[in-house]
C-alpha positions in Angstrom: 10.4 8.5 35.9 11.7 11.3 33.5 13.0 9.4 30.2 16.5 9.9 29.7 16.3 9.9 26.0 13.7 11.0 23.2 14.3 9.0 19.8 12.2 10.1 16.8 11.9 7.3 14.4 9.5 7.5 11.4 11.3 5.5 8.5 12.1 2.5 10.1 12.8 0.9 6.8 13.4 -2.6 8.0 10.7 -3.8 10.1 11.7 -7.4 9.4 11.7 -11.0 10.7 12.4 -14.3 9.1 9.6 -15.3 6.8 8.4 -16.3 3.4 10.3 -16.1 0.2 9.3 -13.3 -2.4 7.1 -14.3 -5.2 8.7 -12.1 -7.9 11.9 -14.1 -8.6 13.8 -17.2 -7.3 16.1 -16.5 -4.3 19.0 -17.9 -6.3 18.3 -15.0 -8.7 17.8 -12.3 -6.2 21.1 -12.9 -4.5 23.1 -13.2 -7.5 25.6 -10.2 -8.0 24.3 -7.4 -10.5 26.4 -7.4 -13.9 29.3 -5.0 -14.1 27.3 -3.2 -17.2 24.1 -3.1 -15.3 24.3 0.5 -14.1 22.4 2.7 -16.7 24.1 5.9 -16.8 20.9 7.8 -17.8 19.2 6.7 -14.4 22.0 7.8 -12.4 21.9 11.0 -14.1 18.1 11.2 -13.3 18.9 11.0 -9.7 21.7 13.9 -9.9 19.0 15.8 -11.9 16.7 15.5 -9.2 18.9 16.3 -6.4 20.2 19.5 -8.3 16.5 20.4 -8.5 15.9 20.0 -4.9 19.0 22.1 -3.7 17.1 25.2 -5.4 13.9 24.7 -3.6 14.2 27.5 -0.7 10.8 27.5 1.0 8.5 24.3 0.8 5.9 22.1 2.6 6.5 18.4 1.9 4.6 15.2 3.3 4.8 11.8 3.2 2.8 8.6 4.0 4.8 5.7 4.8 3.6 2.1 4.7 5.8 -0.4 6.3 6.0 -4.2 6.8 6.6 -6.4 9.6 7.3 -9.9 9.1 6.0 -12.7 11.9 7.9 -15.7 12.8 5.7 -17.8 10.6 6.1 -15.3 7.7 3.0 -13.5 8.0 3.3 -9.8 6.9 1.8 -6.9 8.8 1.3 -3.5 7.5 2.0 -0.3 9.5 1.4 3.2 8.5 3.1 6.7 9.7 2.6 10.1 8.2 4.9 13.1 8.4 4.3 16.8 7.5 7.5 19.2 7.0 7.7 22.9 6.7 11.2 23.5 5.3 13.1 26.8 4.9 16.7 26.7 3.6 19.7 26.6 4.7 18.9 26.2 8.3 15.0 25.8 9.4 12.4 23.0 9.5 9.6 22.0 11.3 8.6 18.3 11.1 5.6 16.8 12.7 5.4 12.7 12.7 2.2 10.6 13.6 1.6 6.9 13.8 -0.9 4.9 15.8 1.9 4.5 18.5 3.4 7.9 18.7 3.4 11.5 17.9 6.6 13.5 17.6 7.8 16.9 16.5 11.3 18.2 15.5 11.7 22.0 15.4 14.8 23.9 14.1 15.4 27.6 14.2 18.9 27.6 12.8 20.5 28.0 16.4 18.5 25.0 18.7 16.9 21.8 17.7 13.8 20.8 19.8 12.3 17.3 19.9 8.9 17.2 21.4 6.4 14.5 22.2 3.1 16.2 22.3 1.1 13.2 24.4 3.8 13.1 27.1 4.7 17.0 27.0 8.4 16.1 27.1 11.0 18.1 25.0 14.5 18.2 24.5 16.8 21.0 23.2 20.0 20.9 21.6 22.2 23.8 20.5 23.2 23.5 16.9 23.8 26.0 14.1 24.6 24.0 11.0 22.6 23.6 7.5 19.8 20.9 7.4 22.2 18.2 5.9 24.6 18.6 8.8 21.6 18.7 11.2 20.2 15.5 9.8 23.8 13.7 10.1 24.3 15.1 13.5 21.0 13.9 14.9 21.4 10.2 13.3 25.1 10.0 14.2 25.0 11.2 17.5 21.4 10.8 19.1 19.8 7.9 16.8 17.1 10.3 15.6 15.8 9.7 12.2 14.4 12.8 10.1 11.6 11.8 7.4 12.9 11.6 3.9 16.7 12.6 5.2 17.8 11.7 1.8 16.0 14.6 0.5 18.3 16.9 2.3 21.4 15.1 0.7 20.5 14.6 -2.8 22.4 17.2 -5.0 25.1 17.6 -2.3 28.8 16.4 -2.4 27.6 13.9 0.5 25.5 12.3 -2.3 27.5 9.4 -3.7 26.5 6.7 -6.2 29.7 4.5 -6.4 27.9 1.6 -4.2 24.8 1.4 -6.7 25.3 -2.4 -8.2 22.4 -1.8 -10.8 20.2 1.0 -12.1 17.5 0.9 -14.6 14.6 2.9 -16.5 11.7 1.0 -15.6 9.3 3.0 -17.8 6.4 5.8 -16.7 3.6 5.9 -14.0 1.1 8.4 -12.7 1.6 9.0 -9.4 -1.7 11.0 -8.6 -1.8 13.4 -11.2 1.7 13.6 -12.1 3.3 11.7 -14.9 6.7 10.2 -13.5 9.8 8.3 -14.5 10.2 5.4 -12.7 13.8 4.0 -11.8 14.9 0.8 -10.0 18.2 0.5 -8.2 20.3 -2.2 -6.4 22.4 -1.4 -3.6 24.0 -3.7 -1.0 21.2 -5.7 0.8 18.6 -3.3 -0.6 16.7 -3.0 -3.8 14.9 0.6 -4.2 12.4 2.3 -6.6 12.1 6.0 -6.9 9.3 7.8 -9.1 10.4 11.2 -10.4 8.1 13.9 -12.1 8.9 14.2 -15.7 10.1 17.7 -16.8 12.4 20.1 -16.2 11.5 20.6 -12.1 12.0 16.7 -11.1 10.7 15.9 -7.7 10.6 12.6 -5.8 6.9 11.3 -5.6 7.2 7.8 -4.7 9.9 5.6 -3.0 9.9 1.8 -2.4 12.4 0.2 -0.5 13.0 -3.8 -0.6 15.1 -5.5 2.1 16.9 -8.4 0.6 18.6 -9.5 3.7 15.1 -11.0 4.7 13.8 -13.7 2.6 10.5 -12.5 3.0 11.4 -9.3 1.3 9.7 -6.9 3.6 8.9 -3.4 1.9 8.5 0.0 2.9 6.7 2.5 0.5 6.7 6.2 0.7 4.0 8.3 -1.0 5.5 12.1 -1.3 3.5 15.3 -1.9 4.8 18.7 -2.5 3.5 22.5 -1.9 6.2 24.9 -3.6 4.1 27.8 -2.5 3.4 27.2 1.2 1.9 29.7 3.5 3.5 29.1 6.7 4.6 31.9 8.9 8.2 32.3 10.3 6.6 31.5 13.7 6.3 27.9 12.9 10.2 27.5 13.5 9.9 28.7 17.0 9.3 26.2 19.7 7.3 27.4 22.9 7.1 24.9 25.5 3.3 24.3 26.3 2.0 24.7 29.8 2.9 21.7 31.8 5.8 20.6 29.5 8.8 19.0 31.1 12.3 19.8 29.7 14.3 16.4 29.7 17.8 15.4 28.6 18.6 13.6 25.3 21.8 11.6 25.8 24.1 10.6 23.0 24.1 7.2 21.9 27.1 5.1 23.5 30.2 5.3 21.3 31.6 1.5 20.9 
């Protein structure tokens, strides 16, 4: 039976079910609201500076390895991994490849059409679109429920990146991610705590992202390690999709609007 809908989902941040308490802090302390003066302006500025730098990158390759947690009914945690590679050329070309033990997906955007492809099943769907990458990501998520890896990377540094909902922000020191010395920042926003490691210097890049779901008492986390190649060798043809022999075109239907 032909599939009615293709959904690419790599960054499933909340892989949670009820479970055990986190051991880093008592539940009452974790649930307490952040103090009004807990937002460090320098930490917010670091996010803005990183976003501004990301927007200057015109052609690059970025890859990420995600480790997520699923919590069983008895509180036991199970880890799952997924990876993604992306070739990017701003303002409107992208080729993303996503792998996990369960599925492989590709997303190809040439500035005029978006193609969603599942190599194992050889199904593909094509959507006409002509916006920039930030607009593409919002369109795919809002209309089709499709998530693009590292989606925030295309939002940071634009007017769509807002910080007014951050309840606390702090500089947590420095760490090495690989060989890169990074500033480590921690934030609280709604029911999520998140941490980011940004390379030190005048070319700040995100190298690691940790997100903790506080709505589940087990505090499941996702951890993304991010690698960059700012001098990629990919060719323009990487943004063109040619259906392989035996591939089947299927319709991707919009989400039902409530």
